[in-house]
C-alpha positions as CSV (number, residue, x, y, z in Angstrom):
1,M,114.8,38.5,78.6
2,Q,115.5,38.9,82.4
3,H,116.9,42.7,81.6
4,L,113.6,43.3,79.7
5,K,111.3,42.3,82.6
6,T,113.3,44.3,85.2
7,I,113.2,47.5,83.0
8,I,109.3,47.0,82.6
9,K,108.9,46.5,86.2
10,K,111.0,49.7,87.0
11,E,108.9,51.7,84.3
12,L,105.6,50.5,85.5
13,S,106.7,51.4,89.3
14,D,107.5,54.8,88.0
15,H,104.1,55.3,86.3
16,F,102.1,54.1,89.1
17,S,103.9,56.0,91.8
18,S,103.8,59.4,89.6
19,Y,101.5,62.0,90.3
20,R,100.9,62.4,86.6
21,F,99.5,58.7,86.3
22,T,97.3,59.4,89.3
23,I,95.8,62.6,87.7
24,I,95.4,61.0,84.3
25,F,93.6,58.2,85.5
26,A,91.3,60.1,87.9
27,L,90.2,62.7,85.4
28,I,89.6,59.9,82.5
29,A,87.7,57.7,84.8
30,M,85.6,60.5,86.5
31,V,84.7,61.9,83.1
32,S,83.9,58.4,81.7
33,L,81.8,57.4,84.6
34,I,79.9,60.7,84.4
35,V,79.1,60.3,80.7
36,A,78.2,56.7,81.2
37,Y,76.0,57.5,84.2
38,M,74.0,60.1,82.5
39,I,73.5,58.0,79.3
40,G,72.5,55.0,81.4
41,I,69.8,57.2,83.2
42,N,68.7,58.7,79.7
43,V,68.5,55.2,78.3
44,R,66.6,53.8,81.2
45,K,64.0,56.6,81.1
46,E,63.4,56.2,77.4
47,L,62.8,52.6,77.7
48,E,60.2,52.8,80.4
49,G,57.0,51.1,79.2
50,V,58.5,50.4,75.8
51,A,59.6,46.7,74.4
52,K,63.2,46.6,75.1
53,P,65.2,46.5,72.0
54,Q,68.4,44.6,71.2
55,F,71.8,45.3,72.4
56,I,70.7,48.0,74.9
57,F,74.1,47.5,77.0
58,L,76.0,48.7,74.1
59,M,74.0,52.1,74.2
60,L,76.2,53.1,77.1
61,F,79.1,53.5,74.6
62,T,77.3,54.7,71.5
63,S,74.5,57.0,72.7
64,S,75.3,60.7,73.1
65,G,74.7,62.4,76.5
66,N,74.6,66.0,76.7
67,L,77.9,66.3,75.1
68,F,79.3,63.2,73.5
69,S,79.3,59.6,73.8
70,L,81.8,57.4,75.3
71,V,83.2,56.2,71.9
72,Q,83.7,59.9,70.8
73,F,85.3,60.9,74.3
74,V,88.2,58.1,74.0
75,A,88.7,59.1,70.5
76,F,89.2,62.7,71.3
77,F,90.9,62.5,74.7
78,G,92.4,59.0,74.6
79,P,95.6,60.2,72.8
80,L,96.5,62.2,75.7
81,I,97.0,59.2,77.8
82,G,99.5,57.9,75.2
83,L,101.3,61.4,74.8
84,L,101.4,62.2,78.5
85,L,103.0,58.8,79.3
86,G,105.8,59.1,76.7
87,F,106.8,62.7,75.8
88,D,109.7,62.5,78.5
89,T,110.6,58.8,78.2
90,I,113.9,59.3,76.8
91,N,114.9,62.8,77.0
92,R,114.4,63.1,80.7
93,E,116.5,60.3,81.3
94,R,119.2,61.4,79.0
95,N,119.3,65.0,80.6
96,E,119.6,63.5,84.1
97,G,122.2,61.2,83.1
98,T,120.8,57.8,84.1
99,L,120.2,56.5,80.5
100,S,123.9,56.6,80.0
101,K,124.5,54.9,83.4
102,L,121.9,52.1,82.1
103,L,123.5,51.4,78.7
104,S,126.8,51.0,80.6
105,Q,125.4,48.0,82.3
106,P,125.3,44.8,80.1
107,I,122.1,45.7,78.7
108,Y,121.3,46.0,75.0
109,R,119.8,49.2,73.7
110,D,116.9,47.7,72.1
111,T,116.0,46.0,75.6
112,V,115.6,49.7,76.8
113,I,113.3,51.0,74.2
114,N,111.3,47.9,73.9
115,A,110.6,47.9,77.7
116,K,109.7,51.4,77.8
117,F,107.0,51.1,74.9
118,L,105.8,47.8,76.5
119,A,105.4,49.3,79.8
120,G,103.5,52.2,78.4
121,V,101.2,49.9,76.5
122,S,100.7,48.1,79.9
123,V,99.7,51.2,81.7
124,I,97.2,51.9,78.7
125,S,95.8,48.5,79.0
126,I,95.3,48.8,82.9
127,I,93.6,52.1,82.3
128,M,91.2,51.0,79.4
129,I,90.3,47.7,81.2
130,S,89.7,49.3,84.5
131,I,87.5,52.1,82.9
132,I,85.7,49.5,80.8
133,L,84.8,47.1,83.8
134,V,83.8,49.9,85.9
135,I,81.4,51.2,83.3
136,I,80.0,47.6,82.9
137,G,79.5,47.4,86.5
138,L,77.8,50.8,86.3
139,G,75.6,49.8,83.5
140,L,74.5,46.6,85.3
141,L,73.4,48.8,88.3
142,V,71.7,51.5,86.3
143,L,70.1,49.5,83.6
144,G,69.7,46.2,85.4
145,I,70.4,44.2,82.2
146,V,73.2,41.7,81.9
147,P,75.0,42.0,78.5
148,G,74.7,39.1,76.2
149,I,77.7,37.2,74.8
150,E,77.8,39.2,71.5
151,E,77.9,42.4,73.3
152,I,80.6,41.3,75.6
153,W,82.7,40.3,72.4
154,R,82.1,43.7,70.8
155,I,83.0,45.5,74.1
156,F,86.3,43.3,74.2
157,I,87.1,44.1,70.4
158,Y,86.3,47.8,71.2
159,L,88.9,47.5,74.2
160,V,91.5,46.0,72.0
161,I,91.0,48.8,69.2
162,S,91.2,51.6,71.8
163,I,94.5,50.0,73.3
164,I,96.0,49.9,69.7
165,Y,94.9,53.3,69.0
166,I,96.2,55.1,72.3
167,S,99.6,53.0,71.7
168,F,99.9,54.7,68.5
169,W,99.9,58.1,70.3
170,L,102.5,56.5,72.7
171,G,104.7,55.8,70.0
172,I,104.4,59.4,68.6
173,S,105.3,60.7,71.9
174,I,108.3,58.4,72.5
175,L,109.7,59.3,69.0
176,F,109.5,63.2,69.7
177,S,111.2,62.2,73.2
178,I,114.0,60.7,71.3
179,L,114.3,63.4,68.6
180,F,114.4,66.6,71.0
181,R,116.4,66.9,74.0
182,S,113.9,69.2,75.6
183,T,111.0,67.6,77.4
184,A,109.0,70.7,76.8
185,T,109.8,70.8,73.0
186,S,108.9,67.0,72.6
187,A,105.6,67.7,74.6
188,L,104.7,70.6,72.2
189,A,105.5,68.7,69.3
190,A,103.2,65.8,70.3
191,L,100.3,68.1,71.3
192,A,100.8,69.9,67.6
193,V,100.4,66.3,66.0
194,W,97.3,65.7,68.1
195,I,95.8,69.1,67.1
196,F,96.7,68.6,63.5
197,F,94.8,65.4,63.2
198,S,91.9,66.4,65.6
199,F,91.1,69.7,64.0
200,F,92.9,70.5,60.9
201,V,92.4,67.4,58.9
202,A,88.6,67.9,59.1
203,I,88.9,71.4,58.1
204,G,91.3,70.6,55.3
205,A,88.9,67.6,54.0
206,S,86.0,70.3,53.6
207,A,88.4,72.7,52.0
208,V,89.5,70.2,49.4
209,A,85.9,69.0,49.0
210,D,84.7,72.6,48.4
211,A,87.2,73.1,45.8
212,L,86.8,70.0,43.9
213,V,83.2,70.1,44.1
214,P,81.7,73.7,44.2
215,D,78.2,74.0,45.3
216,I,75.7,73.4,42.8
217,K,72.7,75.9,43.1
218,Q,70.3,74.7,40.6
219,D,66.7,73.8,40.4
220,I,67.4,70.3,39.4
221,K,67.3,68.6,43.0
222,V,69.1,65.5,41.7
223,A,72.2,67.6,40.8
224,G,72.4,68.9,44.3
225,S,72.2,65.5,45.8
226,E,74.8,64.3,43.6
227,A,77.0,67.3,44.7
228,D,76.6,66.4,48.2
229,Y,77.3,62.9,47.7
230,L,80.7,63.6,45.9
231,R,81.6,66.1,48.6
232,S,80.8,63.6,51.5
233,R,83.0,61.0,49.4
234,I,85.9,63.4,49.3
235,I,85.7,64.2,52.9
236,N,85.5,60.5,53.9
237,Q,88.4,59.5,51.9
238,F,90.5,62.7,52.8
239,S,89.9,62.1,56.5
240,L,91.1,58.7,56.4
241,I,94.9,60.0,56.9
242,S,93.9,60.8,60.4
243,P,94.2,58.0,63.0
244,M,91.4,59.5,64.9
245,H,89.0,58.9,61.9
246,L,90.3,55.5,61.5
247,Y,89.5,54.6,65.2
248,T,86.0,56.5,65.3
249,R,84.8,54.7,62.2
250,A,86.0,51.2,63.3
251,T,84.7,51.5,66.7
252,A,81.5,53.0,65.8
253,T,80.7,50.0,63.5
254,I,81.9,47.3,66.0
255,I,80.0,49.0,69.2
256,D,76.9,49.4,67.3
257,P,75.5,46.3,65.4
258,T,72.9,48.6,63.5
259,R,75.6,50.3,61.4
260,K,76.0,48.5,58.1
261,T,78.9,50.5,56.9
262,T,81.6,52.8,58.1
263,Q,80.6,55.8,55.7
264,T,78.6,58.6,57.0
265,F,76.7,59.3,53.7
266,I,75.1,56.6,51.7
267,E,73.1,57.1,48.4
268,I,70.3,54.8,48.1
269,G,68.6,54.2,44.8
270,R,65.0,54.3,43.8
271,M,64.7,50.3,43.9
272,E,66.7,50.1,47.1
273,S,64.6,52.5,48.8
274,I,61.6,50.3,48.1
275,S,63.1,47.3,49.5
276,I,64.8,49.2,52.4
277,A,63.0,46.9,54.8
278,R,65.5,44.1,54.0
279,F,68.5,46.3,55.3
280,S,66.6,46.6,58.7
281,G,68.1,44.5,61.7
282,T,71.6,44.3,63.0
283,L,74.9,42.8,61.5
284,P,76.5,39.9,62.9
285,L,79.7,40.2,64.8
286,T,81.9,38.6,62.1
287,Q,80.4,40.9,59.3
288,S,81.1,44.0,61.6
289,I,84.8,42.9,61.9
290,L,85.1,42.4,58.2
291,I,83.7,45.9,57.4
292,V,86.4,47.4,59.9
293,A,89.2,45.2,59.4
294,P,90.9,47.5,57.1
295,Y,90.6,50.4,59.7
296,I,92.1,48.0,62.4
297,V,95.0,47.0,60.0
298,S,95.7,50.8,59.2
299,L,95.9,51.8,63.0
300,I,98.2,48.6,63.7
301,A,100.4,49.5,60.8
302,L,100.7,53.0,61.9
303,T,101.6,52.0,65.5
304,I,104.3,49.6,64.4
305,I,105.6,52.4,61.8
306,C,105.9,54.9,64.8
307,F,107.7,52.3,66.9
308,A,110.0,51.2,64.2
309,L,111.1,54.9,63.5
310,S,111.6,55.4,67.2
311,Y,113.5,52.2,67.5
312,T,115.9,52.8,64.4
313,I,116.7,56.4,65.5
314,F,117.1,55.5,69.2
315,M,119.6,52.7,68.1
316,R,121.7,55.0,65.9
317,Q,121.8,57.9,68.5
318,E,124.8,58.8,70.5
319,I,124.0,58.5,74.1
320,R,125.8,60.8,76.5
321,S,124.9,62.7,79.6
322,F,125.2,66.5,80.0
């Protein structure tokens, strides 16, 4: 346990003293603050002379500014934090010969890999907590509204899900750092995985939906709506292989109490449309958690699987300096 704490402190010191961490934190914090400030100004203007609705403070995270919302920003650019923190975690020390010297000491191999992953998660947690706290302070200043207890809990759960999500990408980058001896190769492989899940999964989902449910151009309007519904269902199900979609659906439902489901397309029958007023209002926090629980569990499972692969491969690799 003492060796684990020592290596974690050393890794944290390396992260905090590096220019990479400074650039990442400054860039993410600057863009997040700009987006939150613009959204706060727009929300304040829209609410002038209007009865203030419930959960206004959460609009800082869900409302879209000129480009995107804060939730969408973290979903798209958050993985870069994990990738940049871990793409050279192992191979850099192996190439410099420090890894073999470290393992020549009375330190277990699993202590090294566990400490490096925990140090990365600690850095991710510090970055996200700092950004969320600054955004909350900015919201207090711009909106002049104190968040309620439920809003604070929703923001906290959103923070936890974000840390798990970025930790998954940290595990991916550490895995490639173990597999490839070149830091450039591991960085390119990690970026390729990020690009695949960010862009090509959505394109592939649309292609599969178009192939399974071709366009129906008929005079019967119901047939067209049924085809659109089936196509949307296929896209939603196929997109679940992407951690980005899992994170987006989970956080969008948690941070927005008015969302009743994680699906983006809902078919409402004739009788339900008559009594749609009963669906108005917001969901309690417990109901929102129950809805997104499968997505949170999936993200946790993916993170554990990535780290387990990294752990297994690292424990079986031959460590020698070059």
